[in-house]
C-alpha positions, 0 to 999 in steps of 0.5 A: 406714858408707856404702859397706860391705857387711854382707851381707844375711843378717847383722843387724849392728845390736847385733852390731857392737861400740861404743866407750865413747861408744856409737859403732860401733868403727872397721872396720880392714883384715884382708885382701884376698881374690881368691878365689871367693865360696865361700872368702870366705863360708867365711872370713866365716862362720868369723869370725862363728862366733867372734863377729867380725863382718865388713864388706866393701869391693869395690875398683875398682868390684867391687861392680858385678861382684858384682851383675852376675856374682855375684862381684867380679873384683877381690876383696874387702877384708875389715874387722873391728872394730879391737878384734877385729883380733888375734882375727880374725888368730888365727882365720884363721891357726889360732893360736888357744889351746885352752881346756882343758875343766874336769874334773868 
């Protein structure tokens, strides 16, 4: 998965889902975020909290700006595993179904 930014704080090995052959599931585009780094990290952490790993790409040489200035001026493209795309969309839109607690 050359060219992907997994984030140094996250250990992707063992967390990115695999297909039947044991290969990593293909990353698919979720959204482009043009906001600041805090908004990006809040959204990525929310997805991770619900078990959806993410990878990022910095379009238009944005990775250089990320290294030099601390943020990508051109924004960031967020990708998730293809098998988790619908869950990720529901999480960021707030359209999750609430699972009722079992009564004892």
